[in-house]
N, C-alpha and C positions, 0 to 999 in steps of 0.2 A: 504494500500500500504506500502510495506516494505521501509525502509529509509536508509538502509546501504548496500553498495556493497563492499565486502571485496577483491574480486579478479575478473579478467575478466571472463565473461561467455563463450566467444568463446574459444574452446579448451577443454571444460569440458563436461562430459557426464551428463548434467542436465536432469531432468525428462521431458519426451516429453509432449508438450502441447496437442497433438492430442489424447493421449491415454485414458483419462477418458471417453470421449464420445464413442470412438470405443469399449472399453472394457466393457462398460455398455450397449451396444446395441443401443446407441443414434446417431450413425453415420447417415449421410444423403446421401444415395446413390441415383442413378437416380430412382430406383423403389420405393423409399420412398417419393419422392417429390409429393406434391399435384398437381393435374391437374385440368384444367378448367372443369366445369360441361358440360357434353355432349361429353367429349373426347372419341373417338372411339378406338377400338383395331385393330391391324394389324397382319395378318398372311401371310406366304409365301407358295406358291407352288414351289417346287424345282425340278430340273432335276434329274431323276434317272440314266441318262446316262452320260458317259464321253464325248461323241461326237454324236450328232444326229441333223438332221433337224427337225424343228417344222412344221408338216403338218398343224395342226390346234389346236386351244385352244377353247374348248367349255365351255363357262361360264354360259350358260342359267340356268342349274339346280342350280348352286351355287348362282346365282343372286336372285333366288326365295326362298332361304333358310331363315329361321327365323333370324331376326336381321341384315341381310346383307344390307349394305348401298351402297357398290360399289365393283365390281370385276374388276381389272385392269391388263391388259396384257402388254407385252413388246412393242407392237405397240402403245398402249396408252401412255406409258412413252416416247417413241421416238418422238411422236407428240408434247410433251410439254417440252422437254429438248434438250440439245445439247450433242453430244458425249463428254465424259470426256477427259480432256487434257492428251495426251500421251507424255512422257518425251523425245522422240526421234523423228527425222524427218522420219515418215513412213506413208504410205497410209493405215491407218487402223482406224476403229471406235471402240470405247470402251464405251459400254452402261452399266448402272448399273443393267439392267435386260436383259435377253436374247431376242434378236430380230431375228427371223427366224431360228436361230441355237443355240443349247446349246453346251458348250465347256468344261464343267467340272461338275462332280457330285456335286449337291447342288446349282448350279447356279439358281437364281430366275427366274421363268417363268411367274408367275402371283402373284398378292397379293390381299387379301380379306380384306375389311374394314367392321367391324361389331360392334354391340353394346357392345360385350365383347369378350374376347380372346377365350372362349370356343366355342362360335358360329362362330367366325372367323375360328378357326381350323376345326370345323365340315364342314363348307362350303368349305374350301380349299380342303377337301377330295372329294368334288363333282365336282371340276374342271377337265374336261377330256381333256388331252393333247395327241394328236396323234403324235408319234415320228417316224422318219425313221432313225434308228441307222446307224452311220458311223464308219469306222475304227478309232481307237484312237491311239495316240502315247504318251507315258509317259516317255520314255528315251530321255534325251536331245541330246545324240549323234545320236540316231536313228532318231530323229526329223530333223536332218540335211541331211539325205540321200535323194536321188532323188525320191525314191518311197514312202516316208513317206506321210501319209495323211496331207493335208494342213489345218490349223485351220482357217486362214483368206485368202480367195481367192484373195483379193486385194493386198496382200503381194506377192503372187506367191510362197511362201515358208514359213518356220517357223523361219528363221533367220531374226530377226527384227532390229538388229544392230550389226555392227562389226567395231572395231577400233584397230589399231596397234600403239604401242608407242616404242620409242627408246631413251634411256638416256645414255650418255657417249659413249663408244665404245665397246659394248658387243661382236661384232664379233671378234675384235682383242683380247679381253680378253679370249674368248673361244679358239682362235687359239693358244695363248701362254700358256694356262693352262696345267698343268701336267695331270689333270683328268677332264673328263666330266661325272658328276654323275646326274642321273635323276630318278624320280619316277612318277607313275600315281596315282592319288588320287581321290576317289569317296567320296563326302561328301553328306549325305542324308538330306532329309527334316525333320525338327522337328519344334515345335512351343511352345511358352509360353502359358500356360493355366491358366489365372487368375480366381480366384473364381467367380468374377462378369463377366458376359458375356456382349455383346454389348447392349446398350439401347438408344432409341431415342424418343423424344416427339416433334412433329412438328405441327405448325399451319400456316395458310395462311390468309393474310389480303387482300381481293380483291380490296378494295378501294385504297390501296397504292401499290398493286402488290408487297407485301413484305412477306418474310418468317421469322418465329421465330422458331428456332430449339434449343432444349436442348439435348445434347448428352454427354455420358461419353467418350468423345474424349480427346486426349491429346494435341490438337492444341492450337490456331487456325493455326498458321504458314501458309505456302503457300496453304494448302488445302482449306482454306476459299475461296480463289480466284477460285480454281477448282470447288467447289460446287456452288458458285454464278454463275459462267459462265455456268455450266451445267443446272442450273435452269433458265437461261435466265434473270437474274436480275443483276443490279449493286451491288457492294459490300455493299453499304449502305442500300440495301433492303434485306440483309440476316443478321439477328441477330443470332449469335451463342452464346449459354450459356452452361456452364458445371455445374454439381452438386458440392456441397462442398466436397464430399468424393468420392473416386474411389476404387473399390475392386480389385486393381492391374491392371497392364497393360503390363509392360515389353516390350512396343513398339507396341503390337498387337492391342491396342485400336485405333491406327491410321486407321486401316482398316475398321472402322465403317462408313467412310464418304460416300460410295455409298448408304448406307441405310439412311443417312441424306437426300440425293437427293430423294430417293424413298418415304420416309415418307413425304417429302415436297409435292411431286406430289400427294400422296394419300390424304393429307389434302386438297389440292386444289380441287381435284375431288369430295371428299366427302363433302366439305363445312363445315368441323368441324375439330378440332384438333385430331390427331391420336397419339397412343403410341404403341411402339413395344419393347419388351424385348426378346432378343435372348435366345433360350433354348440351353442346352449343346450339343445336337446332331447337331443342326445347327452350333454351334460354331466350333465343331471338323471338320465337313465336308465342311464348306463353308466360314469360316473366313480366314484371311490371315495366311500364315506361312512363315518361313524363306525359302530362296532359297536353292535348292540343286545344287551342282556344280561338274563338272568334270574338273580336273586340270592335266596338265602335267607340271612339274617344273624341270628344269635342272640347275645345278650350274657348273661354271668353278672353279676348286679347285686346289690349290697349294699342294705340297707334304706334307706340315705341317697342312693341313686342312683349310687353309685360303681361303675364297671365294672371287673371283675377279669379278664375274658377275652372274646374274640370268637371266633365260629365262622362262617366264610364258606363258602358253597357257590355258585360262580359258573359259569354256562353262557354262554359267549361265542359269538355268532353272527358268524363271519367271512365269510359269504357262500359263493359257489360255489368259490372257490379261495383257498388260504392264500398270498397274495402277500407278498413282503418289504415292509416289515419285520414283518408280522404273524407271530405273535400279540402284537406289541409293545403294542397297546392294553391287553391284559389284564395285562401285566407291568411296564409303565412305572411304575405306582404300587405295585409289590409291597413296596417298603420303607416305604410310607406308609399301609399298610392300617389303622393305628390313628389316622390323621388327626392332629389337634392334641391328642390325649388320651394320658394316661399310663397305658397298658394293657400289662401285662407278658406276658400269655399269649394265644396265638392259634393256631387251626387253620384251614387253608385247603384247599379242594378246588377246583381249576380244571379245567374241561372246555372244549375248543375244538371247536366243531361247525360243519359245513358245511351250507348251505342254498341254495336256488335264488334267491339275491339277488346283487346286485353285490358283488364283493370289497371288503373294507374297507381302510382305511389311516389315515394321519395326519389328524387333524381337531382344530381348536382345543380345547384342554383335554385331549385325547389320553389317555383312560382316567380322568381325574379326575371328569367328570360322573357316570359309571356308579358309581364308588366312593362319592362323597360323597352321591349321591342316596339310596343305601341306608343309609349310616352316619348321616347327619343325620336321615333319616326315623325311624331307630331311636332316636336321642336324643329326638326328639319323642314317640315311642311310650313310651319308658321314663318320661318325666315324666308322661305321661297315666296310665299304669297304676299308678304309685306315688303319684299325686296331688301331685306336686311342681311347683315353679315351673320352667318350661323353661329359663330363663336360669341358674337356680341349678344345675341338673343339668350344664349345660355348664361352668360355673365349677369345679365340684367335680372335674371330670375333666381339666381343662387341665394341660398340662405346666408345671411351675413354672419361673419365670424363672431360678432358680439352677441348673437342671439342664443348661443348654446348655454346650457341644455335647452333644446328647442322642441316645442310641442307641435306636432303636425295637426292638420285639420281633423284627421281621423284618429288621433290619439297617441301616436308613437312619441316617445321621448328620446330624441337624438342626444346622445351623451356628450359628444365633443366634435370639433371640426373647425377647419379654416379652409373652406372649399375654394375661395377665390385665390388664396395664396398657393394652394396645391395646384390649381389649374395654371396659374401664371408660371410656376416653376416648371411644370410639364411642358408648357409652350416653349420656354427658354431652353431648358436642359434637354428636351426631346427634339429640338431642332425643327419646329414647325415652319419657321421662315424658309429653311432649306427645302422642306417638303413642298411648300407653295411654289418655290422656284422650279423644282423638279416637275411639278404638275404643269406649270405654265410652259415649260420647254417641251414637254410631251404633247400638249395640245397644239402648240405652234407647229409641231411636226405632223399634226393630223391624227395623233393617237388618242385613245379614250382613257383618260386618267381622272380619278376622283379622290377627294379627301373626305373622310367621314369623322364625326365626333360622337362621343357618348359620355354621359355624365350620370353616374348612378350611386345610390347609397346601398351598401352591402350589409344587410342585417345579420346578426349572429346571436346565439343563445336564445332560442325561441321561448316565448312565454307559453307554457302548456295550455293556458286558457284562451289563446287566440282562436283555436278551432271552435270554441263555443260561441264565437261571434256569428256562426252560421245559424244559431238558434235565436229566437226572438228574446227580448228582455224578460218576458213573462216565462218562457220556457227555461231560461237560465235561472231565474229566481226559484222555480220549482225544483230544479236539479241540484241547486247549491253552487257556490262559487268554485271556479277552477282557475288556478293561476300559479305562476312561479316557474323556476327552472333549476330545480335542485340538482346539485352535483355532490358527489361523495368522494372522500379520500381517507385512507387509513395509513398511518405511518407507525412502524414498530421498530424497536432497537433490541437486538439480542444480547446475551451476556458477553459477547466478544466485541460489542460496539458496532456491529454491522447494521445497516439501516435497510429496511424493506418498505416499499411503497406499494399500496394496492388501491387501484381505482376501478370504478364500475363504468369504464368506457372502453369499447372494443376498437383497437386501432386498425386502420386499413391503409397504413402507409404514412400516417401523419407524424411519426417519430415520437410517440408517447414516452417510450422508455428513455430516450435521450433527453428530452426537454424536462421531464419530471426529475430525472437524476440531476440535471443542472440546477433546478430550483432548490431541491433539498440539499444538495451538496453545498451550495452557497450559504444556505441558512445555518448549516452546522460547521462550516469551515472545513469540509472534507473534500477529498478528491472524488470524482465521479465513480471510481471503481468501488468505493465504499457503499454505494447505494445500488440496490437492486429493485427494479420496478416490475411488478406483475400487472398485466393489463388484459388478461382474459377474465371472463365472468363466470361465476357459479352462484346462482341465486340462492342456493341453500347454505352458502359459506360466506359470501361477501356482503358488505354493507351496500345497499343500493336503494333507489327510490323509483317511483313511477316515471320520473323524468330522466333516469339514468340512461346512458347510451351515447353513441357517437353519431351525432346528427346536428344540423343547423350550426356548423362551425363552432361547437361548444368547447373544444379542447383547450385552446390557449386562455380564453377569458374565464371559463367556468371550471373545468377539470384541473388545469394547472393552478387556477386561483384557489380552489378548495385545498389543493396540495400545499400551496403557500401558507394558508391559514393553519393547516394541521402541523406543518413543520414549525411555524412560529410558536404555536402553543407548546409543542414538545420541547423546543429549544428553551422556552421560558421555564419549563419544569427543570431541565438540566441546569439552567443558569442558577436556579435556587439551590440545587444540590451542590454545584461547584462553588457558589459564594460561601456556603457553610464550610466546605472542605478547604477552601483557599483563605478563609477568614477575611473576605473583602465584601464591600457593598455590592448589592445586586447590579446596580448600574455600571459597575466597573468590570463586569464579566465580559470577556471577548472570546469569540470562537474563530480560530485561525490556524491554518496549517495542521489540522488534525489534533490540535490541543485546545484546551480551554484555559485562558490566562487572565491575569489581572491586567487591565488595560494600561495602567501606568507602570507596571512592573512585569515585563514579559517573562522574567525568570521564575516568577511565582505562577506555576502552571501545572496542570495535570493532563495526561492524555485523554482524548475524548472517550476512548474505550473504557478507561478506568472509571471515569465519572458515570458513564452510562451503565456500567456493570453494577453500580451500587444498588440499584433497585432489585437486581437479581440475586446478588450475593450477600447483601447486608441491608435489607429493607428497614430494619429497625433503626438505622442511623439517618434515615431520610428526614428532612424537615417536616414538621407537623402538617403543613399545608400542601405537601406533595404526595400524591397517591402512589401506590406501590407498583403501578403498571406503566411501563414506558411504551405506551401505545396510545395513539390519539386518532379518533375518527371524527371527521367533520362532515356535517351536512350543511351545504351552503345554498341559500336561495336569496337572491337580491330583492330588497323591498320595492324596487322600482317596477317590478313586474306584477301588476295588479290585475284583478279580474276585469272583464269588460264592464264598462259603465252602463247605466240605464239608458244612456244616449248612444250606445254602441261605439264608444271610444275605446280603443285597445292599443296598449303599448305592446305590440306583437313580438318584439325582440328587445333584448337588453342593450346590445351594442350596435353601433351603426358606423361602419367604416365608409370611406369615400373612394371612388374610383373615377378618374378622368382618362379617357382613351382618345387617341386620334390615330388614323392610319391612312396610307395611300394605297389605292388599288388600281391596277391597270388591267384592261380587258384586251385580250389578243385580237388584233384586227381581222384575222382570218378564221380563227377557230371559236372566237367569243369566250375563250377560257379566261376566267378572272384569276388574278394573281396578286397577293399581298406584296407590295414593294417595301413598305416600312410600317412597323406597328409599335406605338409607344403607349405604355400603360402606367399611370401614376396611382399609387395606393397609399391610403392612410388607414392602417390597421392597428393604430395605437402603438403600444410598446412592442418592439420586435424582439422576441425571445431567442430566436435562432435564425439569423439572416439567410443562410443558405437554404434552410427548409422552407422559409417563407417564399423565397424566390422559386423554389421547386413547386410549391403549391400553386403559385401564380402561373408558372409554365404549364402545369398539368391542366388547370382550368382553362387556360388559353388554348391548349391543344384540343381539348374536348369541344370548346366553342368553335374553333375552326372547322371541326367535323360537322357541327350543327349548322354552320353557316354555308358550307360548300358541298357537303356530301351526304349527311345522314338524314334519313326519313323513314319512319314506319309507314309503309305504303299499303293500303287496302284497296281491293277491288270493290265494285258496287255491290257484289254479292257477299261481302265480308271476308273474301279470301285474302290471305296474308301474302303479300308480294315481295316482302323483304326478308325472307326466311333463311338466307345464307349470307355469308360475308362477301359473296360475289354480287349480291343485290343491296345489302346494307353495308355501304362502304365506310370504312374507318380511315381517319387520317394517319399518315406515317410521317417519319422525319422528313420525307421528301415534300410533303404538302404543308408542313408547319414551319414557318420561319422563326428565327430567334427574335423574340420581342425585346424592346428596350424597356427595362423595368426600373421605375423610379419610386422613391418612398418619401412621404411627408408624415411625420409622427405627431399626432395630438393624443396624449394619453387619455384613456377612459377613466372618468372619476367613479365609475360604477363597478369596476372589477378590481380584485386584490392586486393584480400585477400591472394594471393599466393597459392590458392587452385587449384587442378586439379580434374577432374571427377573420380569417383570410383563407382563400382557396376556392371559394365558390364564385367570387365576384366576376371573374372574366367570363364565366358562363352566362352572366347577366349582361355584361357590357359589350363583349366582343361581337356577338351576332348582329346586334343593331348598329354598331360602329361600322362593321363591314358593309351592311346593307345601305347605310347612309353614303358610304364611299362609292358603292356601285351606282346608287341613284345619281350621285354627283358626276360620275363618269358618263352615264347615259344621257343626263339632262343637266348641264351646268346651271341653267337658269329656268325659271318658270316651273310648271308642274312636272313632277317626275312620275314615271310609271310605277305601278304597285310592285313592291318587292316582296316575294314570297320565298321563304327558305325551303330547301337549300338553294342557293344561287348557283345554278349549274350552267354550263356552256349551252346546253340545249334551250334553256329558258331565255338566256340572254341573246342567243342567235335569233330567236323569233322576234325579240324586241328590236334588234339591230337590223337584221336583214329581211324581216318579214317571213311569211310562210313560204316553204319550199314550193316551187312551181310543180304542177303535175307533169309527169313524163309525157312526151308526145305520143309514145306508143306504150301504153300501160302493159306491164308484164304480169301475168297471173301469178299471184303469190298466195301462200297460206295466210289466212286472216285469223285473228284471235279476238275474242271478246269475253267479258265477264258475264256469267249467267247466274241464276239462283242457285244452281248446284255446283258451280265451279267455274270452268273455263271451256269455251267452245272454239274449235278450230275447223276451218273449212278450207278446201283447196282442190286442185286438180292437176293432172299431168298425163304424159303419154310415154310409152316405150315401145320400140319395135324389136321383136324377137324373131329369131330364125327357126320358127316352128309353125306348123299349121294350126288353124283355129281348133280343129278337133283334138290335136295333141295338147294344146294349152287347156282346153276344156277338161280333158281327162285329168290333167295335172291338178286343176282346181278342186276336183272331187277326191283327190288322193290324200289321205292323212300324212303320208310321207312328204308330199309337197308342202303342206301347211307347216309341218314340223321343221322343214328346211328353211322356210322363208319368214316364219314368225321370229322376230328378234328375241333372244333369251329363252327360247322354247326348250323345255325338258321332255317333250313328248306330246303327241297329239293322239287322242283316242276317238274313233268314230262311234257315236252313240245313236245314230239314226242315218237315214238315207242322205240327208243334207245337214246333219248336226254333228258337231265335234266338241270335245273338251280338251283343254291343254293346261299344263303347268308352265308358268312363265316367270322369269326373273328379270326385272327391269330396274334401272337405276338412273338417277340424275345426280351427277357429282358424287358425293360420298353417301348419298341416300339410296339404298337398294332394298327391294322388297320382293317377296314371292307372291304371285297372283294366280288365282284360278280363273281361267278364261273359258267362256262359252262362245262358240262360233257357229253361225247359221248361214246357209246359202238359200236365198229365196228369189222369187220372181225370175225363175230360170227360163231362159230362151236359148236352148242349146243349138249350136255352139256359138251364139252371138253375144249374149249378155247375161249377167248375173248380179244380184245384190249380195254383198258380203257384209254381214252384221256381226259385231263382237261385243262382249261385255267382260271386263276383267275386274275382279274384286280382291283386294288384299289389305294388309295392315296399313299400307301407305295411302290407301284411298281407292278410288274407282276410276275406271276408264272405259269408254265405250263409244260406239258410233257405227256408222254404216257407209259403205262406198258402193257405187254402181260401176261395174267393170263392163266395158264393151270390147269385143274382139272384131277387128276388121282386116280383111286381106289387103296386103300391099305387095309391091314388087319384091320387097326384101324379106317378106315373111308375114307376120301378123302384128298389127298394131294393137297394143293394150292401152286403152284410154280409161282414165278413172276420175271420178269426182267423189269427194268424201266430206263427211261432217263427223267430227269426233268431239266427245265431251270428256273432260278430265276434272275430277273432284277429289276431295279428301285431303289427307296430309300432304300428298305430293303436290296438290295445287297450292299449298301454302309455302312450299319450299322457296318460291321466288318466281314471280310472274315472268320476268324476262328470261331467266334460265330455263324455266319450264317450257315456254313457247319454243325456244330454240331447240331444246331436247326433243320435244314432241314432233316437231317438223322432221328432225333427223330420224326418229323412230319410224314415223309413217313413211318417210322417203325410203328408209332402209327396207321396209316391208315390200314395197313395190319394186325396188331395185333388186332385191333378192328374188322376187318372182320372175323378173326379166332374166336374171342370170340362170335361174333354175330351168327356165323355158328355152334357153339357148342364147342369151345375151343379146347383142345388137345395140343399135343407136337408141338414144332416148332424148326426150325434150321436156320442156316445162320444168316443174319442180325437181324431177329426178335428175335432169341434166345439170341443173344448177347445184344440186347437192353433190353430184358426182364431181363436178368441176371444183367445188370447194374442197372436197376430200383430197382430190388429186393435188391441189395447190398446197394443202397442208402437208401432205406426204413429201412432195418435192421440196418444200421449205425445210422440212425436218432433215432431209438427206443433205441439203446444202449446208 
């Protein structure tokens, strides 16, 4: 142990304690943890439809499969659980598994418990579910129409909650304003995609009617109560544990909790522990995502650009079920609806809508991107319409430095800030003048170049009572007040003087162990090596509260703050012991260099270990006012976080950082590809505890925001089919797409937190998407009205705005067409092939099972079951997704040897496929021309893998069928789709050889 401390550790970028294990492959993630002998594997059967009734679930064949212990349906789950808690007053049930009806692609329909994952997945393929598809609705505005399909009959519609709010006198402000300026904003769905997916290990103890669940959850917070209630056990009968390490979360790991319930039920039915690790396809299609939102925002604006009132109308799409903690995304920012601006009057209308999409949940930025995209696009629009400088409009509306602590119109109490100074520093230190010059030079050369700005307040340490703002004041009064943001920390010292810190916050890369070791080591004058930090959670062992967990950027201000308080209290105990032993006054005690000394006489000292050991080895010598336990547990909740007022005022977060961003974006003149030329981001996150990790958090948030701005979108077809189900369709940014931002800092300490720190890490997810959008708008239209910018800003969208629609070809070529239908996707097409065989020979081949076996892609054998009916086993795959299908083939409308209709239907675990094609045979000089026209339908899980990938693969499969028919019948020239497919294959082969 080192014995000298030369300067404080807090505020320095010390080496991270976590890194040696992680970088050497010794991290302990949930899939690395040892399990009890006899632990079984869990696999899920998921809905291929966005909306359908479940006619039946046949589990007989799956139950008899090798290694299967149990097959469990939604009805089985409903018999053993209670509907999950819904955060609003609504007549609706919310089950973790579909009961009677499926409402989104990927919704669990059944689960299989087997001796290993392979056998469980194989058996899941044997579960036969009979669906009756219903019309789906995926647009939140359309979901509100009278003729929209209703997801939950008990609701009578898809509007599950509506509230209106009024602060100040917005009507008078709009009446007096010189201008009323408004915009409509569509914010799409996206999600964070951590490297590690969901994981759960669960067991059930029948003797105690108790569950033991380990999950890579970021709680426990209030979800522990939701899970315990759903499992029908008291809270002390649900032990929740987390692994030491987590492969990222960014909020999305909160969504694992329904699977904690399902794994608990599976363990109870199977009579053994079960384990489930989610695969990537499951994660994309069925885990939670951020909400998409439709917003109308209007401002009352004076002639100089000063805003006097805002009018918000927000429609929030929370997907198929309103799962806890939703509609938190809509209300987390409720106190911050005026952003960084001094606006006294405001009206808000909030509507929460259900659609046939995945349920939503926590996601990095959590409500901020949706708010600031609308607000900052409005600021840009105001400057355009009034002909004012955009940066000047921002400056004129900023909250003045002397106003802090500042109370917003809707009730937030902003703790500290100097927004104008931070902005001016960013402009100067970030080189805005040079960026203007670069833009002007580019435009002079005829290039499209724009500069965008964004100014946001980053809230952190959520007030748990903010979600109750969704209730009316009367409903809140009946339920009782909810508020606060309790954080817990326990510090203990052992007989050898070693210090252990335990917090109820699950790290996902934030550096808990490093920063907390810095805080505690500084307090005791010890080297960091003397402090060990434990940051996993065990609800039966640890001190925790309903607010405990890692969310809302709570770590630095709340968790580290609680640790600071606990360390201070424990140090004060030790100081009393040392003062007695050193025979000095209490105020003269100093902790330094691993020793406790007299401040004015350094030679009068004792080792820290010796003083700390007194309570263990000689408790009778302790001063009367010092207890015998060198352990301190702190529960900290700031008084500033009060329950919502009767007027719906809510301080929804404790801390409020500030971010000002500007960037330059250039659009390629030929491809319309947007590119960030320079990005500057200024942050005020209070006191910086570890500069390198703060910058790392900023870079991480910026990278995810670049993905949201340019690449990422959860895309759904009109039928509810999920079209972004692979990483070929849901594109993530890499180091090639993410430039290095210029990161600047301006510190104003928070008076509300023990260390003066505020949260950081989510902010760029709030500021960057709209900053980029404003830059793109500036590049497209430097003056006047700008086109609507809808994320992600892709080259294809910009090309349509810049170049207009592509002209139709002079000679249209017949191509396979695709469109969404109620049951999945429909493909139509046609083609021809000339074969060197007579019509009679081709006809005989069509009726021969051996021919069909040879030409059906992936066939394992064809059996003739009637004169013109056949059965086949087929394996088909798209990318990494492969499945076994049972196919029925019929030949009808026979006109031998001239024409026949070939119909087929394939059913498997990955979904369904079917259709029919009319084949005609015509004599030619070179043999027989086989002409075909077809229509095929694809549904089920395979239709959710990804629309673009599916369409391309389906064309290849259908083309391969007819190409194989031509080869089998004698080869020959081909035209139409077959020729183009063959040419494409040939080019790929030749390219590979070269």
